[in-house]
C-alpha positions as a LaTeX table, in Angstrom:
\begin{tabular}{lrrr}
\hline
Residue & $x$ (\AA) & $y$ (\AA) & $z$ (\AA) \\
\hline
Met1 & 56.92 & 121.23 & 76.87 \\
Asn2 & 55.79 & 120.24 & 80.36 \\
Arg3 & 58.09 & 121.18 & 83.20 \\
Pro4 & 59.56 & 118.38 & 85.35 \\
Ser5 & 57.78 & 117.44 & 88.57 \\
His6 & 60.59 & 115.31 & 90.07 \\
His7 & 63.79 & 117.16 & 91.06 \\
Pro8 & 67.24 & 116.28 & 92.52 \\
Gly9 & 66.70 & 118.05 & 95.85 \\
Asp10 & 68.75 & 120.78 & 97.49 \\
Thr11 & 71.63 & 118.53 & 98.61 \\
Leu12 & 72.44 & 117.35 & 95.09 \\
Leu13 & 71.98 & 120.84 & 93.66 \\
Ile14 & 74.37 & 122.30 & 96.25 \\
Asp15 & 76.93 & 119.59 & 95.48 \\
Tyr16 & 76.54 & 120.31 & 91.76 \\
Ala17 & 76.94 & 124.05 & 92.26 \\
Gly18 & 80.06 & 123.45 & 94.36 \\
Gly19 & 81.61 & 120.98 & 91.90 \\
Ala20 & 81.45 & 118.11 & 94.41 \\
Leu21 & 79.72 & 115.56 & 92.15 \\
Cys22 & 81.52 & 113.05 & 89.95 \\
Glu23 & 81.27 & 113.52 & 86.18 \\
Gly24 & 78.42 & 111.05 & 85.71 \\
Ala25 & 76.30 & 112.50 & 88.50 \\
Ser26 & 77.02 & 116.02 & 87.26 \\
Leu27 & 75.89 & 115.00 & 83.77 \\
Ala28 & 72.63 & 113.58 & 85.11 \\
Val29 & 71.86 & 116.69 & 87.19 \\
Ala30 & 72.85 & 119.02 & 84.33 \\
Thr31 & 70.63 & 117.11 & 81.89 \\
His32 & 67.67 & 117.46 & 84.27 \\
Met33 & 68.44 & 121.17 & 84.64 \\
Ala34 & 68.33 & 121.59 & 80.86 \\
Phe35 & 64.62 & 120.72 & 81.15 \\
Cys36 & 64.00 & 122.52 & 84.45 \\
Pro37 & 64.13 & 126.33 & 84.79 \\
Ala38 & 63.38 & 126.10 & 88.53 \\
Cys39 & 66.53 & 124.06 & 89.22 \\
Arg40 & 68.64 & 126.27 & 86.93 \\
His41 & 67.47 & 129.29 & 88.93 \\
Ala42 & 68.19 & 127.55 & 92.25 \\
Val43 & 71.75 & 126.65 & 91.18 \\
Ala44 & 72.39 & 130.20 & 89.93 \\
Glu45 & 71.41 & 131.52 & 93.37 \\
Met46 & 73.62 & 128.94 & 95.11 \\
Glu47 & 76.58 & 129.90 & 92.94 \\
Ala48 & 75.98 & 133.59 & 93.69 \\
Val49 & 75.92 & 132.91 & 97.43 \\
Gly50 & 79.09 & 130.81 & 97.19 \\
Gly51 & 80.84 & 133.55 & 95.25 \\
Ala52 & 79.86 & 136.15 & 97.83 \\
Leu53 & 81.20 & 133.95 & 100.64 \\
Leu54 & 84.51 & 133.53 & 98.82 \\
Asp55 & 84.79 & 137.28 & 98.37 \\
Asp56 & 84.47 & 137.73 & 102.15 \\
Leu57 & 87.31 & 135.34 & 102.97 \\
Glu58 & 90.61 & 136.79 & 104.09 \\
Pro59 & 93.40 & 135.97 & 101.62 \\
Glu60 & 95.99 & 133.46 & 102.79 \\
Pro61 & 99.67 & 134.10 & 102.08 \\
Leu62 & 101.27 & 131.64 & 99.67 \\
Ser63 & 104.34 & 129.66 & 100.65 \\
Asp64 & 107.62 & 130.02 & 98.81 \\
Gly65 & 107.73 & 127.86 & 95.68 \\
Cys66 & 103.95 & 127.47 & 95.52 \\
Leu67 & 103.68 & 128.63 & 91.91 \\
Glu68 & 106.51 & 126.38 & 90.75 \\
Ala69 & 104.93 & 123.36 & 92.47 \\
Leu70 & 101.58 & 124.10 & 90.85 \\
Met71 & 103.10 & 124.38 & 87.38 \\
Ala72 & 104.93 & 121.10 & 87.90 \\
Arg73 & 101.65 & 119.38 & 88.82 \\
Leu74 & 99.97 & 120.77 & 85.72 \\
Asp75 & 102.72 & 119.26 & 83.58 \\
His76 & 102.31 & 115.77 & 85.05 \\
Glu77 & 98.69 & 115.41 & 86.17 \\
Arg78 & 95.58 & 115.09 & 84.05 \\
Pro79 & 93.05 & 117.82 & 84.80 \\
Ala80 & 89.86 & 116.83 & 86.60 \\
Pro81 & 86.82 & 116.51 & 84.30 \\
Cys82 & 84.95 & 119.78 & 83.92 \\
Arg83 & 81.46 & 120.06 & 85.31 \\
Pro84 & 79.06 & 119.71 & 82.36 \\
Ala85 & 77.67 & 123.12 & 81.42 \\
Val86 & 73.90 & 123.50 & 81.27 \\
Lys87 & 72.01 & 124.91 & 78.31 \\
Pro88 & 68.21 & 125.15 & 78.45 \\
Ser89 & 66.52 & 122.43 & 76.44 \\
Val90 & 64.96 & 123.49 & 73.14 \\
Gln91 & 61.73 & 121.67 & 72.30 \\
Gln92 & 63.01 & 120.65 & 68.85 \\
Ser93 & 66.21 & 119.20 & 70.34 \\
Arg94 & 65.91 & 115.49 & 70.97 \\
Tyr95 & 68.90 & 115.42 & 73.35 \\
Pro96 & 69.81 & 118.70 & 75.10 \\
Glu97 & 73.27 & 119.84 & 76.04 \\
Pro98 & 75.33 & 118.83 & 77.87 \\
Leu99 & 74.19 & 115.28 & 77.06 \\
Arg100 & 74.44 & 115.86 & 73.32 \\
Ser101 & 78.21 & 116.42 & 73.60 \\
Tyr102 & 78.55 & 112.89 & 75.06 \\
Leu103 & 76.66 & 111.44 & 72.06 \\
Arg104 & 78.98 & 112.69 & 69.32 \\
Gly105 & 79.48 & 109.99 & 66.74 \\
Arg106 & 76.39 & 108.11 & 67.96 \\
Leu107 & 73.73 & 110.29 & 66.30 \\
Asp108 & 72.57 & 110.20 & 62.68 \\
Arg109 & 71.95 & 113.25 & 60.50 \\
Glu110 & 68.47 & 113.66 & 61.97 \\
Gly111 & 69.83 & 113.63 & 65.50 \\
Arg112 & 68.58 & 110.13 & 66.27 \\
Leu113 & 70.54 & 107.45 & 68.08 \\
Gly114 & 71.90 & 104.82 & 65.74 \\
Ala115 & 71.24 & 101.12 & 66.07 \\
Gly116 & 74.84 & 100.28 & 66.99 \\
Gly117 & 76.45 & 100.36 & 70.41 \\
Trp118 & 73.50 & 98.94 & 72.34 \\
Arg119 & 74.01 & 96.07 & 74.78 \\
Phe120 & 71.38 & 93.51 & 75.80 \\
Leu121 & 70.31 & 93.69 & 79.46 \\
Gln122 & 67.09 & 91.70 & 79.51 \\
Pro123 & 64.24 & 91.12 & 77.05 \\
Gly124 & 62.99 & 94.51 & 75.89 \\
Met125 & 65.83 & 96.44 & 77.55 \\
Arg126 & 69.13 & 97.71 & 76.09 \\
Ser127 & 71.91 & 99.99 & 77.32 \\
Met128 & 74.61 & 102.19 & 75.76 \\
Glu129 & 77.58 & 103.04 & 77.99 \\
Leu130 & 78.73 & 106.68 & 78.04 \\
Leu131 & 81.06 & 106.79 & 81.07 \\
Ser132 & 82.67 & 104.14 & 83.24 \\
Gly133 & 85.18 & 104.31 & 86.07 \\
Pro134 & 85.74 & 104.02 & 89.81 \\
Asp135 & 82.95 & 106.57 & 90.40 \\
Gly136 & 80.36 & 104.34 & 88.71 \\
Thr137 & 78.77 & 104.06 & 85.28 \\
Thr138 & 76.61 & 106.34 & 83.16 \\
Lys139 & 74.45 & 104.79 & 80.44 \\
Leu140 & 71.52 & 105.34 & 78.19 \\
Ile141 & 68.80 & 102.81 & 78.98 \\
Arg142 & 66.15 & 102.02 & 76.36 \\
Met143 & 63.07 & 100.00 & 77.36 \\
Lys144 & 60.18 & 98.80 & 75.25 \\
Gly145 & 56.65 & 99.46 & 76.45 \\
Gly146 & 55.55 & 97.68 & 79.62 \\
Val147 & 58.99 & 96.32 & 80.51 \\
Gly148 & 59.71 & 96.03 & 84.23 \\
Val149 & 63.09 & 96.06 & 85.96 \\
Pro150 & 63.38 & 93.41 & 88.72 \\
Val151 & 62.70 & 94.66 & 92.26 \\
His152 & 65.93 & 96.18 & 93.55 \\
Thr153 & 67.64 & 98.61 & 95.89 \\
His154 & 70.94 & 100.46 & 95.48 \\
Gly155 & 74.44 & 100.02 & 96.86 \\
Gly156 & 75.01 & 103.76 & 96.57 \\
Ile157 & 73.17 & 106.40 & 94.58 \\
Glu158 & 71.43 & 106.17 & 91.23 \\
Leu159 & 70.25 & 109.17 & 89.20 \\
Thr160 & 67.86 & 108.47 & 86.32 \\
Val161 & 66.71 & 111.23 & 83.96 \\
Val162 & 63.85 & 110.51 & 81.54 \\
Leu163 & 64.61 & 111.67 & 77.99 \\
Glu164 & 61.70 & 110.14 & 76.07 \\
Gly165 & 58.56 & 108.28 & 77.10 \\
Gly166 & 58.32 & 107.53 & 80.79 \\
Phe167 & 58.17 & 104.97 & 83.59 \\
Ser168 & 56.40 & 104.45 & 86.89 \\
Asp169 & 57.37 & 102.86 & 90.18 \\
Glu170 & 56.15 & 102.82 & 93.77 \\
Phe171 & 57.06 & 106.50 & 94.11 \\
Gly172 & 55.23 & 108.00 & 91.14 \\
Ala173 & 55.24 & 108.54 & 87.39 \\
Phe174 & 58.34 & 109.96 & 85.70 \\
Leu175 & 58.13 & 111.84 & 82.38 \\
Pro176 & 60.69 & 113.65 & 80.17 \\
Gly177 & 62.95 & 115.90 & 82.26 \\
Asp178 & 62.09 & 114.21 & 85.55 \\
Ile179 & 64.96 & 112.80 & 87.62 \\
Ala180 & 64.57 & 109.79 & 89.92 \\
Val181 & 67.01 & 109.56 & 92.82 \\
Gly182 & 67.66 & 106.09 & 94.25 \\
Asp183 & 69.65 & 105.20 & 97.36 \\
Pro184 & 69.98 & 102.21 & 99.76 \\
Ser185 & 66.76 & 103.21 & 101.57 \\
Leu186 & 64.65 & 102.76 & 98.43 \\
Ile187 & 63.25 & 99.50 & 97.07 \\
His188 & 61.31 & 99.73 & 93.83 \\
Arg189 & 60.39 & 98.15 & 90.50 \\
Pro190 & 60.32 & 100.64 & 87.60 \\
Val191 & 58.00 & 99.74 & 84.70 \\
Ser192 & 58.14 & 101.60 & 81.39 \\
Asp193 & 55.07 & 103.32 & 79.97 \\
Pro194 & 53.24 & 101.76 & 77.00 \\
Glu195 & 55.22 & 103.90 & 74.51 \\
Gly196 & 58.52 & 102.80 & 76.05 \\
Cys197 & 61.21 & 104.83 & 77.75 \\
Leu198 & 64.67 & 106.25 & 77.09 \\
Cys199 & 66.63 & 107.31 & 80.17 \\
Leu200 & 70.05 & 108.56 & 81.18 \\
Ala201 & 71.15 & 106.62 & 84.27 \\
Thr202 & 74.18 & 107.17 & 86.49 \\
Thr203 & 74.77 & 104.36 & 88.98 \\
Ile204 & 77.29 & 104.66 & 91.83 \\
Gly205 & 77.59 & 101.59 & 94.03 \\
Gly206 & 75.63 & 99.18 & 91.83 \\
Leu207 & 72.17 & 97.64 & 92.13 \\
Arg208 & 71.05 & 94.89 & 94.52 \\
Met209 & 68.09 & 92.72 & 93.58 \\
Thr210 & 65.72 & 92.00 & 96.46 \\
Gly211 & 63.03 & 89.71 & 95.01 \\
Pro212 & 62.76 & 85.92 & 95.36 \\
Leu213 & 65.31 & 85.44 & 92.58 \\
Gly214 & 67.54 & 88.19 & 93.89 \\
Arg215 & 70.54 & 86.00 & 94.57 \\
Leu216 & 70.52 & 84.77 & 90.99 \\
Phe217 & 70.10 & 88.24 & 89.50 \\
Asn218 & 72.80 & 89.70 & 91.74 \\
Arg219 & 75.36 & 87.55 & 89.93 \\
Phe220 & 74.62 & 89.58 & 86.81 \\
Val221 & 73.92 & 92.94 & 88.47 \\
Lys222 & 76.90 & 94.65 & 86.82 \\
Arg223 & 75.08 & 94.29 & 83.52 \\
Phe224 & 72.50 & 96.90 & 84.55 \\
\hline
\end{tabular}
């Protein structure tokens, strides 16, 4: 298995190590890390440094009733979603953990995605929603060979991890394990490779089409 050549960057890895990413972004980074020993090593070092810094902090005295207040909150508040745990990808595994845990009930006996649950986006392009909420959406995106997404930028951040096949845009070629990071400074038009492409995409802030028909496409941008 080839190692990824496109990575999240130190800022996203630090936020992941510190638990500062939303669930969808954490899932995307963790899925990339399942393919990427270099990023797993970097996060392990970041976590070790963070733990050492915490050990050096002076303890703060707790106020009276602190424990009782905490227990009361635990009884009435839902816990925050856990950061997806990373397990190195095995070559025979079609979908590595932690992504595989989000696909329970969607895989057949051979570990393949079933035909149900896919939503039409445009000719040759389908999506399957995994997470949705105020922090954005996380989906699987399946594209047939040679399909291009309209030219667009991003309202926030978009993290796209290639699972099968690949795609290319103005910034390079992306193959399995690679992660593409989009933000408002980036304008691009991804086109899938001839064999097609299956990606995990987390979008925070939505997409904004920028081509001649952008105003028309922007009316339907939530579909992507």
